[in-house]
C-alpha positions as CSV (number, residue, x, y, z in Angstrom):
1,M,23.5,14.4,5.8
2,S,25.2,12.9,8.7
3,V,23.6,10.1,10.7
4,T,23.7,12.0,14.0
5,E,21.5,14.8,12.7
6,L,19.0,12.2,11.0
7,L,18.6,10.7,14.2
8,T,18.1,13.9,16.1
9,G,15.6,13.7,19.0
10,L,15.6,9.8,19.2
11,N,18.2,9.5,22.2
12,A,20.2,7.2,20.0
13,S,23.5,5.3,21.4
14,E,26.1,6.3,19.1
15,P,29.6,5.1,18.6
16,A,32.3,6.9,20.3
17,G,35.6,8.3,18.8
18,L,34.4,7.9,15.0
19,P,34.3,11.0,12.7
20,V,31.3,12.3,11.2
21,V,29.5,9.9,9.4
22,R,27.5,11.3,6.4
23,V,25.1,9.3,3.9
24,K,23.0,10.2,1.1
25,D,20.4,7.8,1.5
26,I,18.3,5.6,3.9
27,V,17.6,2.0,3.3
28,Y,15.9,-0.8,5.1
29,D,15.9,-3.6,2.7
30,S,19.8,-5.0,2.4
31,R,19.3,-5.5,-1.3
32,R,18.9,-1.7,-1.8
33,A,22.2,-0.9,0.1
34,R,24.9,0.9,-1.5
35,A,27.9,3.0,-0.6
36,E,27.0,5.9,1.6
37,T,23.7,4.8,2.6
38,V,22.7,3.8,6.3
39,F,20.6,0.5,6.8
40,V,18.2,0.6,9.4
41,A,17.3,-2.8,10.7
42,L,13.4,-3.4,11.0
43,R,11.9,-6.5,12.6
44,G,9.1,-7.8,10.7
45,A,6.5,-10.6,10.8
46,Q,8.8,-12.9,8.7
47,A,12.0,-11.6,8.9
48,D,14.2,-9.7,11.1
49,G,16.1,-6.9,9.4
50,H,19.2,-7.4,11.9
51,D,19.8,-10.8,10.2
52,Y,20.8,-8.9,7.0
53,A,23.0,-6.2,8.5
54,A,26.1,-7.8,7.3
55,A,24.6,-8.0,3.6
56,A,24.0,-4.6,3.8
57,V,27.7,-3.9,4.9
58,A,29.0,-6.2,2.4
59,A,27.1,-4.3,-0.2
60,G,28.7,-1.1,0.9
61,C,26.4,0.7,3.3
62,A,28.4,3.2,5.4
63,A,26.5,2.5,8.8
64,L,23.7,0.8,10.6
65,V,20.7,1.7,13.0
66,V,19.9,-1.0,15.2
67,D,18.0,-1.8,18.4
68,H,20.9,-4.1,19.8
69,A,24.6,-3.9,19.1
70,L,26.0,-6.4,16.4
71,P,29.5,-7.0,17.3
72,E,30.1,-9.4,14.5
73,V,29.5,-6.6,12.0
74,G,32.0,-4.3,11.5
75,A,30.2,-1.0,10.7
76,P,29.6,1.8,13.2
77,Q,26.0,1.3,14.6
78,W,23.7,3.6,16.1
79,I,21.5,2.0,18.8
80,V,17.7,3.0,19.2
81,S,15.1,1.5,21.2
82,D,12.5,1.3,18.1
83,T,14.1,1.2,14.6
84,R,10.7,1.6,13.0
85,L,10.4,5.0,14.8
86,A,13.9,5.9,14.0
87,L,13.0,5.0,10.2
88,A,10.0,7.4,10.1
89,V,12.0,10.3,12.0
90,M,15.1,9.8,9.7
91,S,13.0,9.9,6.6
92,A,10.9,13.1,7.7
93,G,14.3,14.6,8.4
94,F,16.0,13.3,4.9
95,F,13.1,14.4,3.0
96,G,12.9,17.8,4.6
97,R,9.8,17.4,6.4
98,P,7.3,17.8,3.6
99,S,4.0,17.5,5.5
100,N,4.8,20.8,6.9
101,K,4.3,22.5,3.5
102,F,0.8,21.4,3.0
103,S,-2.7,20.7,5.0
104,L,-2.9,17.0,5.6
105,A,-5.6,15.1,6.8
106,G,-5.3,11.8,8.3
107,I,-8.4,9.4,8.3
108,T,-8.2,6.2,10.2
109,G,-11.0,3.7,11.3
110,T,-12.2,0.2,10.0
111,N,-14.5,1.2,7.5
112,G,-15.0,4.5,5.1
113,K,-11.6,5.7,5.0
114,T,-11.1,5.3,1.1
115,T,-14.6,7.4,0.5
116,T,-13.9,9.9,3.0
117,A,-10.7,10.6,1.4
118,Y,-11.9,10.6,-1.7
119,M,-14.8,12.8,-1.0
120,L,-12.0,15.1,0.9
121,E,-9.9,15.6,-1.9
122,S,-13.1,16.3,-4.4
123,I,-13.9,18.9,-1.8
124,Y,-10.2,20.5,-2.0
125,R,-10.4,20.2,-5.8
126,A,-13.9,22.3,-5.8
127,A,-12.1,24.7,-3.4
128,G,-9.3,25.6,-6.0
129,F,-6.6,23.6,-4.5
130,A,-3.7,21.4,-6.1
131,T,-4.5,18.4,-4.4
132,G,-2.8,15.0,-3.4
133,L,-4.4,11.7,-2.1
134,I,-2.9,8.5,-0.2
135,G,-5.0,5.7,0.2
136,T,-5.9,1.9,-0.3
137,V,-7.0,2.7,-4.0
138,E,-4.5,4.9,-5.2
139,Y,-1.7,7.6,-4.7
140,R,-2.4,10.9,-6.5
141,I,-0.6,13.9,-6.9
142,G,-2.7,16.5,-8.6
143,N,-3.7,14.6,-11.6
144,T,-1.1,12.3,-11.7
145,T,-1.4,8.4,-10.2
146,V,1.3,6.7,-8.3
147,P,1.4,2.8,-8.0
148,V,0.2,1.7,-4.5
149,T,2.1,-0.4,-2.0
150,R,0.0,-0.7,0.8
151,T,-2.9,1.5,2.4
152,T,-0.3,3.7,4.2
153,P,3.2,3.2,2.9
154,E,6.5,2.5,4.7
155,S,7.7,5.8,6.4
156,Y,10.6,6.1,4.0
157,E,8.5,5.8,1.0
158,L,5.7,7.8,2.7
159,Q,7.9,10.9,3.3
160,K,9.3,10.2,-0.5
161,L,5.5,10.6,-1.7
162,L,4.9,13.6,0.6
163,R,8.0,15.4,-0.5
164,Q,6.9,14.9,-4.3
165,M,3.3,16.3,-3.2
166,A,5.0,19.3,-1.6
167,D,7.6,19.9,-4.9
168,A,4.4,19.8,-7.1
169,G,2.7,22.5,-5.3
170,V,0.0,20.3,-3.7
171,R,-1.5,22.3,-0.6
172,M,-4.4,20.1,0.6
173,A,-4.2,16.3,0.8
174,A,-6.2,13.5,2.4
175,M,-4.3,10.4,3.5
176,E,-5.8,7.0,5.0
177,V,-3.9,5.9,8.0
178,S,-4.3,2.1,8.7
179,S,-4.0,0.4,12.1
180,H,-0.8,-1.7,11.2
181,A,0.6,1.6,10.1
182,I,0.0,3.4,13.5
183,V,1.5,0.5,15.3
184,Q,4.6,0.2,13.5
185,H,5.2,4.0,13.3
186,R,5.0,4.5,9.2
187,A,3.2,7.8,10.0
188,A,4.9,8.6,13.3
189,A,6.9,12.0,11.7
190,V,4.0,13.1,9.8
191,T,2.6,16.4,10.6
192,F,-1.3,16.7,10.2
193,A,-3.7,19.2,9.9
194,V,-6.5,17.3,11.5
195,R,-6.9,13.7,12.3
196,T,-10.4,11.9,11.6
197,F,-12.0,8.7,13.0
198,T,-14.6,6.9,11.2
199,N,-15.6,3.7,13.1
200,L,-13.9,0.6,14.8
201,T,-15.6,-2.9,14.0
202,Q,-14.0,-6.3,14.2
203,D,-11.2,-6.6,11.4
204,H,-7.4,-7.4,11.5
205,L,-7.8,-9.1,14.9
206,D,-5.0,-11.9,13.5
207,Y,-2.7,-8.8,14.0
208,H,-4.0,-6.9,17.1
209,G,-5.3,-10.0,19.2
210,S,-8.5,-8.3,20.3
211,M,-11.0,-5.3,19.9
212,E,-9.1,-4.0,22.7
213,G,-5.9,-3.9,21.1
214,Y,-7.3,-2.8,17.8
215,Y,-9.1,0.1,19.8
216,E,-5.6,0.9,21.1
217,A,-4.0,1.1,18.0
218,K,-6.1,3.5,16.8
219,R,-6.2,5.8,19.9
220,A,-2.5,6.2,19.9
221,F,-3.0,8.0,16.5
222,F,-4.8,10.6,18.4
223,A,-3.0,10.3,22.0
224,G,-0.8,13.5,22.5
225,A,-1.8,15.2,19.1
226,A,-2.4,18.8,19.1
227,E,-4.3,19.2,15.8
228,P,-8.2,19.2,16.0
229,A,-9.4,15.3,16.0
230,V,-12.8,14.8,14.0
231,I,-14.5,11.9,15.8
232,N,-18.0,9.9,14.7
233,I,-19.9,9.5,18.1
234,D,-22.4,7.3,16.4
235,D,-19.7,4.6,16.8
236,P,-19.3,3.4,20.4
237,Y,-15.4,3.3,20.1
238,G,-15.9,7.0,18.8
239,R,-17.5,7.9,22.0
240,R,-15.0,6.5,24.0
241,L,-12.3,8.2,22.0
242,A,-14.2,11.5,22.0
243,K,-13.7,11.3,25.9
244,E,-10.0,10.5,25.8
245,T,-9.0,13.1,23.2
246,A,-8.6,16.8,23.5
247,N,-9.6,19.3,20.8
248,T,-12.6,17.1,19.6
249,I,-15.1,17.8,16.7
250,T,-17.6,15.4,16.8
251,Y,-20.0,14.2,13.9
252,G,-23.0,11.7,13.5
253,R,-26.6,11.3,13.6
254,D,-26.4,11.5,17.5
255,K,-28.2,14.7,18.6
256,T,-25.2,15.9,20.6
257,A,-22.9,15.6,17.7
258,E,-21.7,19.0,16.6
259,Y,-21.9,18.4,12.7
260,R,-25.2,16.2,12.0
261,V,-27.5,15.2,9.3
262,T,-31.4,15.6,8.9
263,G,-33.6,15.4,5.7
264,V,-31.8,12.3,4.3
265,D,-33.3,10.9,1.0
266,I,-31.6,8.3,-0.8
267,D,-32.3,6.5,-3.8
268,I,-30.0,4.7,-6.5
269,A,-28.8,7.6,-7.9
270,G,-27.6,9.2,-4.5
271,A,-28.3,11.0,-1.6
272,R,-29.9,14.4,-0.7
273,F,-29.6,15.8,2.6
274,T,-29.1,18.9,5.1
275,I,-25.7,19.0,7.4
276,V,-26.3,20.8,10.4
277,A,-23.2,22.2,11.6
278,P,-22.5,25.0,14.2
279,D,-22.3,27.8,12.0
280,Q,-24.9,26.9,9.6
281,E,-27.1,24.6,7.7
282,Q,-25.9,23.0,4.4
283,A,-27.8,21.2,1.7
284,V,-25.9,18.5,0.0
285,V,-26.5,16.6,-3.2
286,S,-24.2,13.7,-3.1
287,P,-24.1,10.9,-6.2
288,V,-23.1,8.0,-3.8
289,P,-25.8,6.2,-2.5
290,G,-26.3,4.4,0.8
291,A,-26.8,5.5,4.3
292,F,-23.3,4.9,5.6
293,N,-21.9,7.2,2.7
294,V,-24.2,10.1,4.1
295,I,-22.1,9.5,7.1
296,N,-19.0,9.3,5.2
297,A,-19.9,12.7,3.8
298,L,-20.6,14.2,7.0
299,A,-17.0,12.9,8.0
300,A,-15.5,14.8,5.1
301,A,-17.5,18.2,5.4
302,A,-16.5,18.0,8.8
303,T,-13.0,17.6,8.3
304,A,-12.6,19.9,5.4
305,R,-14.6,22.9,7.5
306,T,-12.0,22.1,10.2
307,Q,-9.4,22.7,7.8
308,G,-10.8,26.0,6.6
309,I,-13.0,25.5,3.4
310,S,-15.8,26.9,2.7
311,W,-19.4,25.8,2.7
312,E,-19.8,26.2,-1.0
313,A,-16.9,24.1,-1.8
314,V,-18.0,21.3,0.6
315,A,-21.3,21.2,-1.2
316,A,-19.9,21.5,-4.6
317,G,-17.0,19.0,-3.9
318,L,-19.4,16.1,-2.6
319,A,-21.9,17.1,-5.7
320,Q,-19.2,16.6,-8.1
321,L,-17.6,13.4,-6.4
322,R,-16.9,10.7,-9.4
323,Q,-17.7,6.8,-8.7
324,I,-14.9,5.7,-6.3
325,P,-13.4,2.4,-7.6
326,G,-15.2,-0.4,-5.7
327,R,-16.9,1.6,-3.1
328,F,-20.8,0.8,-3.9
329,E,-19.9,1.2,-7.4
330,R,-22.8,0.7,-9.6
331,L,-23.0,-1.3,-12.9
332,D,-26.2,-1.1,-15.0
333,S,-27.3,-4.7,-16.3
334,G,-29.2,-3.4,-19.0
335,R,-31.9,-6.1,-17.9
336,G,-33.6,-4.3,-15.0
337,F,-31.5,-5.2,-12.4
338,S,-28.2,-3.5,-11.1
339,V,-25.1,-4.9,-10.0
340,V,-23.0,-3.3,-7.0
341,I,-19.4,-3.9,-6.4
342,D,-18.2,-3.1,-3.0
343,Y,-15.0,-3.4,-0.5
344,A,-17.0,-4.6,2.3
345,H,-15.1,-7.4,3.8
346,T,-16.0,-7.0,7.7
347,P,-19.2,-7.9,9.3
348,D,-20.2,-4.3,9.8
349,S,-19.3,-3.0,6.4
350,L,-21.0,-6.1,5.0
351,A,-23.9,-5.4,7.0
352,R,-24.1,-1.5,6.1
353,A,-23.6,-2.8,2.2
354,T,-26.6,-5.1,2.2
355,A,-28.7,-2.7,4.2
356,A,-28.0,-0.1,1.3
357,A,-28.8,-2.5,-1.2
358,R,-32.0,-3.4,0.4
359,E,-33.2,0.2,0.6
360,L,-32.4,0.8,-3.1
361,A,-33.8,-2.5,-4.4
362,A,-37.1,-2.7,-5.5
363,G,-36.7,-6.4,-5.7
364,R,-34.4,-9.1,-4.1
365,V,-30.9,-8.4,-2.8
366,I,-28.4,-11.2,-4.3
367,T,-25.0,-11.1,-2.0
368,V,-22.0,-12.8,-3.2
369,F,-19.0,-13.0,-1.1
370,G,-16.3,-14.8,0.4
371,C,-13.2,-14.3,3.4
372,G,-9.9,-13.8,2.9
373,G,-7.5,-16.9,3.8
374,D,-4.7,-16.7,6.6
375,R,-6.7,-13.7,8.4
376,D,-9.0,-13.0,11.3
377,K,-11.1,-16.4,11.3
378,G,-13.6,-15.3,13.9
379,K,-15.6,-13.0,11.5
380,R,-16.1,-15.4,8.9
381,S,-19.6,-17.1,10.6
382,L,-20.2,-13.5,11.7
383,M,-20.2,-12.2,7.8
384,G,-22.3,-15.4,6.8
385,A,-25.1,-14.5,9.3
386,V,-24.8,-10.7,8.3
387,A,-25.0,-11.5,4.9
388,A,-28.0,-14.0,5.5
389,A,-29.7,-11.5,7.7
390,G,-29.6,-8.9,4.9
391,S,-29.9,-10.5,1.4
392,D,-32.4,-12.8,0.1
393,I,-29.9,-15.0,-1.8
394,V,-26.3,-15.9,-0.5
395,V,-24.0,-17.0,-2.6
396,I,-20.7,-17.7,-1.0
397,T,-17.3,-18.0,-2.8
398,S,-13.3,-17.2,-2.5
399,D,-12.1,-14.3,-1.9
400,N,-8.2,-14.3,-1.2
401,P,-7.8,-17.7,-0.1
402,R,-3.9,-17.5,0.1
403,G,-2.7,-20.4,2.0
404,E,-6.0,-22.1,3.2
405,D,-8.3,-24.4,1.4
406,P,-11.2,-22.3,-0.3
407,E,-13.9,-25.1,0.9
408,A,-12.7,-24.9,4.4
409,I,-13.2,-21.1,4.7
410,I,-16.5,-21.4,2.9
411,N,-17.5,-23.9,5.3
412,D,-16.6,-21.4,8.3
413,I,-18.6,-18.9,6.7
414,K,-21.7,-21.1,6.2
415,S,-21.4,-22.1,10.1
416,G,-23.2,-18.5,10.7
417,I,-25.9,-19.1,8.4
418,D,-29.3,-21.2,9.2
419,D,-31.0,-20.8,5.9
420,D,-29.8,-22.4,2.5
421,C,-27.5,-20.5,0.4
422,V,-25.5,-21.3,-2.9
423,T,-21.6,-22.2,-2.5
424,V,-19.5,-21.8,-5.4
425,A,-15.8,-21.7,-4.9
426,D,-14.8,-20.2,-8.0
427,R,-15.2,-16.5,-8.0
428,R,-16.1,-15.8,-11.5
429,D,-18.6,-18.6,-11.5
430,A,-20.4,-17.6,-8.3
431,I,-20.7,-14.2,-9.7
432,R,-22.1,-15.7,-13.0
433,R,-24.5,-17.5,-10.8
434,A,-25.4,-14.6,-9.1
435,I,-26.3,-12.7,-12.1
436,E,-28.2,-16.0,-13.9
437,L,-30.5,-15.6,-10.6
438,A,-31.2,-11.7,-10.9
439,E,-34.5,-10.4,-12.3
440,A,-35.7,-7.1,-12.9
441,G,-35.5,-4.8,-9.6
442,D,-32.7,-7.0,-8.2
443,I,-29.5,-5.8,-6.6
444,V,-26.4,-8.2,-6.9
445,L,-24.2,-7.3,-4.5
446,V,-20.7,-8.5,-5.3
447,A,-18.7,-7.5,-1.8
448,G,-15.1,-8.2,-0.5
449,K,-12.5,-7.3,-3.1
450,G,-13.8,-3.8,-4.6
451,H,-10.8,-2.2,-6.2
452,E,-8.6,-5.4,-6.0
453,K,-7.2,-6.3,-9.3
454,E,-5.9,-9.7,-8.3
455,Q,-6.7,-12.9,-6.5
456,I,-4.4,-14.7,-4.2
457,F,-4.0,-18.4,-3.9
458,A,-1.3,-20.7,-1.8
459,D,0.5,-21.3,-5.3
460,K,-0.4,-18.7,-7.5
461,T,-1.4,-15.0,-8.0
462,V,-4.1,-14.6,-10.9
463,A,-5.7,-11.2,-12.1
464,F,-9.2,-11.0,-11.1
465,D,-11.1,-7.6,-11.0
466,D,-14.8,-8.0,-9.8
467,R,-15.9,-5.1,-12.1
468,S,-14.3,-6.5,-15.4
469,V,-15.6,-9.8,-14.7
470,T,-19.0,-8.8,-13.8
471,E,-18.9,-6.9,-17.0
472,E,-17.8,-9.7,-19.3
473,I,-20.5,-12.0,-17.6
474,L,-23.4,-9.5,-18.2
475,K,-22.2,-9.2,-21.8
476,E,-22.3,-12.8,-22.2
477,R,-25.9,-12.6,-20.8
478,W,-27.0,-10.1,-23.2
479,Q,-25.7,-11.8,-26.1
480,L,-27.6,-15.3,-24.9
481,D,-30.5,-13.0,-24.2
482,D,-30.1,-11.4,-27.9
C-alpha cells in the first residue's frame, strides 16, 4: 500500500513532487525498520520516536510519519498532528479493518473489566460462536492463547490480533480498553458493536493527574460513538457518563436501571440471582462469588443482550464460566479455611474484595496486600484504611516495589491504619505468615497481584505467582501438620 493511502482521512501534510511511496509494513520501533517500511515516530513517557527517525532510515525505512519536519533526516516525510492517532488509522487500513468482520464489545472502567470480559466470552461460547478475548490476563483466539503485552495492545499489534481473529473465523469477541489506551489512541480505529462502562475509582492518577482527568479519558471512549453504550449507573461517574452519552443502556442495583438484579443469594460456591430486564426476567446461577461479581455478571448480560445474544445463552454462559485467574480465585486449604487470590489493587476494589470475603467467611478475614512502587502514592494510605476496615488481621507486604524502597511503601500504607497490623516486606513470607495465622472458618485474602507471574524490583524482576506460592506454602503446612 502507499503511505498516502494508509493516511487517508488524517489530513496529513505530504511531501510534494515525489512519486508514490509504497510500503510493505508499518513500524514504530526503529530496531524493526527495514526496506519498504514506513516508520511512525511516537512520543512516549521515556523516549521520543522522532529521535530515532535517522536510525530507522539508516536501516532502510522508505518513509516517515512525524508530527514536525525533520530536515536533517533524508527521507520522505508525512506530517500529521498526532502520530499515535496516525498509527492507529494506518494499522487498521493495513490489516483490512478486521474489527468490521465480527461483533466486538469494548469494556472500560477501573475495576471489573477482566471478569466482565471473561463472562462475555463464556456467554458467546454458550451461544455457539467462535470467540475472541483481549485483556489483562490473556489474549485468546478461539482456544488458542496469545502472549499478553499489555491490557490493550499498541494499535499496530491490536489490529494484527484482530486480523488473526477475523481470519480464524471469530464472530464474537470481548476486549478490555484501558484508560492509557484511550488517551494514546490505541483503539481509535477499532469498530465496536457495543461499549461498556463498569465504574471509575481512584487509580492511575500518576498518569491522569486527577480524577477529572481520569474520567475525561474514559468519557473519550464514548464521545461521538454511534454504537450503544452499556453503563453502570450505581457508579457516580457512570451516572454522569450516562447523561453525557447518547444511545445508552443502563444497568445496576439502582431502581431506574434498565437491567437490575433481585433475589441475590451468595455463598462460597457462587451466586444465584434474577436479572430484571426490559423484556423479561432471567434466573442466573454463577460460580463466581461476591456481590461485585453479581454486578459484573449484570454488565456482561446487558452487553450480550445488546449484541443480540439470547437469554438462554446468557444464563448458560454465566453458569459455565470457569474460574478466572486472579479474580477472587479460591483455593481450599484442606484445613478448614480458604485462600482467595484477587487482583484488587485500588481502594475500591480492595473494599469490594474484603466485603465479599467478610460475607463468605464463617470466621475472620485476614488480608495480605501491598502497593506498587512508582505509581499513584495517594491511594496507599486509602488502601491501608480500607484493608483495616474490612479485615480482622492485616498483613502489609510488597507488591511490585519497582524503583522505591519497599519499607517506605509499607510505611505509606500504614499511615492509613490506626490499629495494629503485621508488616512483612518479603511477599512469600507475608503469605506464609497469614496462612500460619489462619484457623477453620477464616478466609485469607491475598490481594494486589492476581494473575501476575512476576515481581518487579529496582534491580531485578523475579518469577512470582501468588497462586503457586500460596499452594506451595499450604503444602508445607500440610506436611508439618501430618
